[in-house]
C-alpha positions as CSV (number, residue, x, y, z in Angstrom):
1,M,17.2,46.9,15.0
2,D,17.6,45.7,11.6
3,K,19.7,42.6,11.0
4,K,22.8,43.3,9.0
5,I,22.9,41.8,5.6
6,I,25.7,39.5,5.2
7,L,26.6,38.1,1.6
8,L,28.4,34.9,0.9
9,T,29.8,34.1,-2.3
10,N,32.6,31.7,-3.5
11,D,34.3,29.9,-6.4
12,D,34.3,26.7,-5.4
13,G,30.0,26.3,-6.1
14,I,27.6,26.7,-3.6
15,E,28.0,22.9,-2.6
16,A,31.3,23.8,-1.3
17,E,32.1,22.7,2.4
18,G,33.7,25.9,3.1
19,L,30.8,28.4,2.2
20,F,28.5,25.9,4.5
21,A,30.7,26.3,7.4
22,L,30.7,30.1,7.2
23,Y,27.1,29.9,6.6
24,S,26.7,27.9,9.6
25,A,29.0,30.1,12.0
26,L,27.4,33.2,10.8
27,K,24.0,31.5,11.0
28,R,23.8,31.4,14.8
29,D,24.3,35.1,15.0
30,K,20.7,36.5,15.0
31,N,21.8,39.8,14.2
32,F,23.0,38.6,10.9
33,D,20.5,37.9,7.8
34,I,22.8,35.5,5.6
35,K,22.1,35.8,1.8
36,I,23.8,33.2,-0.1
37,V,24.7,33.7,-4.3
38,A,27.1,31.8,-5.2
39,P,28.4,29.8,-8.5
40,D,26.5,26.5,-9.5
41,K,29.6,24.8,-9.8
42,E,33.2,25.4,-9.3
43,R,34.1,28.1,-10.9
44,S,38.3,28.4,-9.4
45,A,40.7,30.3,-11.0
46,V,38.4,32.2,-13.3
47,G,39.9,35.8,-12.1
48,H,37.3,38.5,-12.7
49,A,35.8,37.5,-15.5
50,I,32.1,38.1,-16.0
51,T,29.8,37.1,-18.6
52,V,28.4,39.7,-21.3
53,F,27.5,37.1,-24.5
54,D,25.3,34.4,-22.5
55,P,22.3,34.7,-20.7
56,I,22.7,33.8,-16.8
57,S,20.4,31.3,-15.1
58,V,19.5,31.4,-11.5
59,R,18.0,28.9,-9.4
60,E,16.9,28.4,-5.5
61,E,19.3,25.9,-3.7
62,Y,17.9,23.8,-1.0
63,R,19.8,22.2,1.8
64,D,18.3,19.4,4.0
65,G,15.2,20.7,2.8
66,K,15.4,24.3,3.7
67,F,16.2,27.0,1.7
68,Y,19.9,27.7,1.4
69,G,20.8,30.1,-1.4
70,Y,20.7,31.1,-5.1
71,A,23.1,29.1,-7.4
72,V,24.1,31.0,-10.6
73,D,25.4,29.8,-14.1
74,G,28.1,32.2,-14.0
75,T,31.8,33.4,-12.2
76,P,32.1,34.6,-9.0
77,A,31.8,38.1,-10.0
78,D,28.7,37.6,-12.1
79,C,27.6,36.3,-8.4
80,V,28.3,39.7,-6.8
81,K,26.7,41.8,-9.6
82,L,23.4,39.8,-9.7
83,A,22.8,39.8,-6.0
84,V,23.5,43.5,-5.6
85,K,21.6,44.7,-8.3
86,A,19.0,42.0,-9.2
87,I,18.3,39.8,-6.4
88,L,18.6,41.6,-2.9
89,N,16.2,44.4,-2.0
90,K,19.3,46.1,0.0
91,K,22.7,46.3,-0.4
92,P,24.5,44.1,1.9
93,D,26.6,45.4,4.8
94,V,29.4,42.8,4.1
95,L,31.0,40.5,1.7
96,I,32.4,37.9,2.5
97,S,33.8,35.3,-0.3
98,G,35.1,31.7,0.7
99,I,36.1,29.8,2.8
100,N,37.9,28.7,-0.1
101,R,39.8,25.3,-0.8
102,G,43.4,25.9,-1.0
103,P,45.3,29.1,-0.7
104,N,45.2,32.7,-2.6
105,M,48.4,34.2,-1.9
106,G,51.2,35.6,-4.1
107,E,51.0,35.8,-7.7
108,N,48.0,33.5,-7.5
109,I,45.4,35.9,-6.5
110,I,45.5,37.6,-10.0
111,Y,43.6,34.2,-11.2
112,S,41.4,34.0,-7.9
113,G,37.6,34.0,-8.3
114,T,37.6,34.2,-4.7
115,V,39.6,37.2,-4.4
116,S,37.4,38.7,-7.6
117,A,34.5,38.4,-6.0
118,A,35.7,40.0,-2.9
119,T,36.7,42.8,-5.4
120,E,33.8,43.3,-7.2
121,G,31.9,43.8,-3.8
122,T,34.3,46.5,-3.1
123,T,33.3,48.4,-6.7
124,Y,30.1,48.8,-5.0
125,G,31.3,49.9,-1.9
126,I,30.8,47.1,0.4
127,P,33.4,46.3,2.8
128,S,34.4,42.8,1.1
129,V,36.7,40.2,2.6
130,A,37.9,37.1,0.9
131,V,39.0,34.0,3.0
132,S,41.1,31.1,2.0
133,M,42.4,28.0,3.7
134,D,45.9,26.6,3.2
135,N,45.1,23.0,2.2
136,L,43.1,21.1,-0.6
137,R,42.3,17.5,0.9
138,D,40.6,16.8,4.5
139,T,40.5,20.7,5.3
140,D,38.9,21.7,8.3
141,Y,36.5,24.7,8.2
142,A,35.7,25.3,11.6
143,Y,38.1,27.5,13.0
144,A,38.6,29.9,9.8
145,A,34.9,30.0,9.9
146,K,35.1,31.4,13.7
147,F,38.0,33.9,12.6
148,T,36.1,35.3,9.6
149,K,33.0,36.0,12.4
150,K,35.3,37.9,14.5
151,I,36.5,40.1,11.2
152,V,32.9,40.5,10.2
153,K,32.0,41.7,13.7
154,M,34.8,44.5,13.6
155,V,33.9,45.5,10.3
156,L,30.5,46.4,11.5
157,N,31.5,47.7,14.6
158,K,32.9,51.1,12.5
159,K,36.5,49.4,11.5
160,E,36.0,50.7,8.3
161,L,38.1,49.7,5.1
162,P,39.7,51.9,3.4
163,R,37.9,53.2,-0.2
164,K,38.6,50.7,-3.0
165,T,40.6,48.0,-0.6
166,L,39.5,44.7,0.4
167,L,41.0,42.0,2.9
168,N,42.7,38.9,1.6
169,I,42.8,36.3,4.8
170,N,44.9,33.1,4.5
171,V,44.7,30.8,7.4
172,P,47.1,27.9,7.9
173,D,45.4,24.4,8.3
174,V,46.6,23.6,11.6
175,P,44.3,23.1,14.7
176,E,43.8,26.3,16.7
177,D,46.5,25.7,19.6
178,K,49.1,25.6,16.6
179,I,47.9,28.8,15.2
180,K,50.5,31.3,16.3
181,G,48.6,34.7,15.8
182,V,47.7,37.2,12.9
183,R,49.9,39.0,10.9
184,I,49.1,42.1,8.4
185,T,50.9,41.3,5.4
186,F,52.1,42.2,2.1
187,Q,51.4,40.2,-1.1
188,S,54.5,38.3,-1.9
189,S,55.8,37.1,-5.3
190,A,55.3,33.6,-4.5
191,K,54.2,31.5,-7.5
192,F,53.2,28.6,-9.4
193,N,56.5,26.9,-11.0
194,D,54.1,25.9,-14.2
195,I,54.5,22.2,-15.4
196,F,52.3,20.9,-18.5
197,I,52.5,17.0,-18.7
198,K,51.9,16.2,-22.6
199,R,49.7,13.3,-23.1
200,V,47.9,11.6,-26.1
201,D,44.4,10.5,-26.3
202,P,43.2,7.4,-28.2
203,R,42.6,9.2,-31.4
204,G,46.2,9.9,-31.6
205,R,45.6,13.6,-30.7
206,S,48.1,15.5,-27.8
207,Y,46.9,17.2,-24.9
208,Y,48.2,18.4,-21.7
209,W,47.5,18.7,-18.0
210,M,48.7,21.6,-16.5
211,D,50.2,20.9,-12.9
212,G,53.0,22.5,-11.0
213,E,54.2,23.7,-7.4
214,F,54.1,27.0,-5.1
215,V,57.5,28.1,-5.2
216,E,58.7,30.7,-2.8
217,S,60.7,33.7,-3.7
218,S,61.7,35.5,-1.0
219,N,61.5,34.9,2.9
220,E,60.2,37.8,4.7
221,D,58.3,37.4,8.0
222,D,55.6,39.9,6.5
223,E,54.8,38.5,3.5
224,D,51.7,36.1,3.0
225,Y,53.6,33.1,1.9
226,K,55.9,33.3,4.8
227,A,53.4,34.1,7.5
228,V,50.9,31.2,6.6
229,K,53.9,28.7,6.3
230,S,55.3,29.6,9.7
231,N,51.6,29.1,11.4
232,Y,50.4,32.7,11.2
233,I,47.2,33.9,9.8
234,S,47.6,36.0,7.0
235,I,45.8,39.2,6.5
236,T,46.6,41.3,3.4
237,P,45.1,44.6,2.5
238,I,44.6,44.7,-1.5
239,H,43.1,47.5,-4.0
240,Y,42.0,47.2,-7.4
241,D,43.4,50.4,-8.5
242,M,46.3,49.1,-10.4
243,T,48.2,52.1,-11.0
244,D,51.8,51.9,-10.4
245,Y,51.9,55.4,-8.8
246,S,55.8,55.0,-7.9
247,N,56.6,54.9,-11.4
248,I,54.2,57.8,-12.6
249,E,57.0,60.3,-12.8
250,Y,59.7,58.0,-14.5
251,F,57.2,57.3,-17.4
252,K,56.6,61.0,-17.7
253,E,60.4,61.9,-18.4
254,W,60.2,59.6,-21.3
255,E,58.7,62.5,-22.9
256,I,56.8,60.3,-25.4
257,G,54.6,63.4,-27.1
258,K,52.1,62.4,-29.7
């Protein structure tokens, strides 16, 4: 039986520990052929950007003296495009983007390179999953990696993802015995309250650091933010067809004409 090809990528860079934790968990399954094509450095919050006006360099990456994957001087979406169209000999059976350091919930997902890489996989007809941890420091990825492996096996065992749809998974950063369960959630309207800190450099020029905090704007149990903060794993089905079907008739009533 041919091994199933699992493509791993991320936006934290090929040296990220979340990616390595995921690789290590999946590599132990002899039925999987793990391929890594990831950015050569951190590319967080680049959204679905792709490189069109510059060449994209690719180098082989080694870890502990063994071949690990391909490091790409480009965005997460670039990595997926290159993997599918240039680097791999066969289309992957599943694509996993992550495990991201920090959550991708609410309105934040429109900026996420992690989610965008999974979205790019979906455009190629590859079952794709984005995985993130709700923590930025001292993150333990072990359980998230184990849970992701479970999802991969479910997808491969004929739990098909709907066309144009990917799974956006956010895992609470708490011990496994503190996780209460899994919720299938919707994207909340939680967002960053942006704060710009103004400073002046030694030459007298102003510059700004962007900061802020994540703000919850609703409190429904089945939204991604509330689920994760209540120690549930959040799984949100999202799709890249951005048409607002519910309002098509409304705009037809405008009778705009020529």
